[in-house]
Every structure is written in structure tokens, then in C-alpha cells.
N, C-alpha and C positions, 0 to 999 in steps of 0.2 A: 389690431390691438383694441381690446374692449375697454371702454372707460368705466371707471367706478361710478356707480350711481349714488349720489349723495341722498341720504335720507332727509327729505324736507318736511316730513310729518312733524307737526308740533307736539312736543311732550306735554301731556296734560298735567297741570299742577295737582299735587296730591290733595285729595279732598280732606277737609277737616274731619277729625274723628267725631262720631256721634255717640250718644248714650247707648244706642242699640249696638253699635259696633264694639264699644268697650265692654258691654255686658256679655256679648258673644265671646270675647277674648277671656273674660273672667270665667265664663262657663267652661271653656276649653282648659283653662288652668285648673279649675276645680276637678274636672274629669281626670286630668293627669295626676293631680294630688291624690284623688281617691284610688286610682289605679296603683300608685306606689304604696298607698296605705294598706292595700290588701295583704302585702307581705310585711307590713309594719304592725301598728298597734290596733288596727280595726278589730281583729278577733278578740283582743283583750277587752276592748270597749263594749262590744256586743255581749261578751261573757258577763261583764259587770252589770249591764242592764238586765240581762236574763236572770242573774243571781238574785237581784232585788225586785224582780217582776215589774220593771219600769217600762211604760209605754212612752211613745213620743209625746203625747199630750202631757204626761206627767213630767217628762224632762223639761218641756217648755215652761210649765208652772214653776218648777224648781229654779230654773234660770231667771225667771221674772222676779222671784223672791230674792234670789241671790244678788242680783244686780240692781234691783230697785228698792230693796228693803221689805219689811213686813207689809202684807196686803190683807184686805178684807176679801171675803168671798165675792162680793159684788165687783170689786176692782179686778179680781182675777178673771171673773166671767167676761168682763168687758175687754180686757187685754188679750184674752185667748179666743174670744169670739165663740165661747161655748155657752150653752144654756145654763141657767142657774142650777137646774137639777143635775145636769151632766157635771158641772163644776163641783157640786156638793158630793156627788158619788166619787169623783176623782180624788177630791181632798180626803175623803174618808179612807180610801185605799192607801193614800200617802201617810195618813196618820197611823193606820193599822200597821204599815210597814216601818214605822219609826223614823220616817224621813222628814215630816213636818209636824208642827204642833200648834194648837190653838191656845191663845192667851187673851186675857181681857185687855182691851185698849186702855192706855193710861188716860186718854182724853175722854172716853165714854165707856164705862164698864159694861154697858149693854152690848157693845160691839166687840166681836171676836176678831183678833188679828192672827194671821197665819204666817209663821216664820219657820225657817229651817232648823232642824235639830243638829246636833254635832255630826250625826251620821249623814244627814242631808247635805251639810256643808262639805263634808269629806267627799261625798259622791260627786258633787258639782265641781269641786277642785280637781278631782281625778279626770273628769270629762274635759275640763279646760286644758289641763296638762296634755291630754291625749291629742286634742285639736292642735295645740302648739307644736307637739312633736311631729304630727302629720304635715303641718305647714312647713316646718323646718326641713323635713325629709323631701318635700317637693321642690325646695330651692337649693338644696345642698349641691346638686350637680352643676349649678350655674358657675360661670367664670367670675372672677373678681370684678371685672368691669361691668358685667351684666348685673351682679348683685348690687354694685354701687348705683347703677341707673335705677334699678327697682327700688332701692331704699330711698333715693332722692324723690322719685315719683310718688311713692306711697306716703312719704313725709309731707309732701305738698298736698296730697289728697286729704290726709288726715287733718292737716291744718285748716284747709278750706271747709271741710265738713264740720269741724269743731266750731269754727267761727260762725258758720251758718246755723248751727243747731242751738236752740235756746237752752236745752237741758242735755248736756253731754252724758253719755253712758259712763257708769263708774267702772266698767270692766277694764282691767289693765292686763296686758299681755306680759308674760315673764321675759325678762332680759337676762343677759349674762350675769351670773352672781345673784340672781333674784328668784324668789319663789312666789307663786300665786296662791293665796288662800282666800276662800270664799266663806263669808259668814252670813248671818241673817240680815245684815245691813249692807251687804255688798262685797265686791271683790277688792282685796288690798294687795299691793305689790310691796314686798319686803326685801330690801337689799341687804347684803352682808353687813354693811356699816350700821344699818338700823337694828340688826339683830344683836350687834355687839353691845 
């Protein structure tokens, strides 16, 4: 009769997660979300960008203005890491497209500030809504326990990042019964109660 051999190998303790490891997990999640989005709203988003001749640098500039408020050309060049001439050319295309407008600064009339027009705000809001819908689609298949764990983990992450950051972004994600609108001075989250 053969004796059962006891496994005497010591179980290695789980290694603590690293920033690299978590980043890889987030990349995998993003890839899955994008894969699901191909049958979702991605075509509509691309169609929107093509309809208004918007390039990725233009979209970046629009989001900077939407979430941080009116900007000068110098501040936009700094935040987008584009040259002054490239930023000037890009802004002119956005002005010609009716997406942004230049106005005199209240502090110094010699300075021009760039803000979103009503069309620009509408386009950024549409892009924010589409990203929200894509993210929602990526987590809809999860079980209730998994959703609960994810919500708890993300809440802690957001709390820690918010406490660590000196200037928290003004972007607000839409929640149940809420709609996101983006104006020249940032994104606002309006609940049904606030609308009443």
C-alpha cells in the first residue's frame, strides 16, 4: 500500500501589488472595454469627430478648456506640449469650426482668452457621455458581488487621489438620475432634484 506523500512545500505569501501590476490590470480592462465598445457607441463617436473635422489634439484642447476653464494660448501650448505656432494653427481651426471663441480677458484686455462655444460644450458633453456609456457597458456583465467590490475599491482610490491632489479636477461622472453638461468653465453634474 502506497503512502500518500504530504506536500511539504511552503506556500509563498502573495506578493503585494505594485503600481506596474495594477497598471497592467487597468490596461487589460481598458482593452476589454474598447472591445465591447466596438459594437457600442464607438462608431457614433468617431462619426461625431469626423463630422466636425476634429483631430485628437483638438479634442485634448477642448477638454482642457471644458474642465479647467478659459485658457490663454500660452497656457494651452504649455498644457498640450505643443509649440506656439502649432497651438495657434490648431486654435484657428477650432475657431473656424465654431467650437471655440476668443474673448478679451477681464483682467487684461490685451490678453485673449479661449473658451468653448455652445457647440464646443455640446460636443465635449457628447464625448463624456459616450465614455460613460462605454465604461458602463464594460462592467454590466459583472455579478453584484464583483460590482460591489469594484465600487468599494474605486471609491477608496478616488478618495486617496483626491486627498493627495492639491487641485482636484472638476470633471464629474454622471450618476443615476443625473446628466453631465460641460460649459466654458467646467463640467457640472445636475441631479433631478437640482433641475426641479
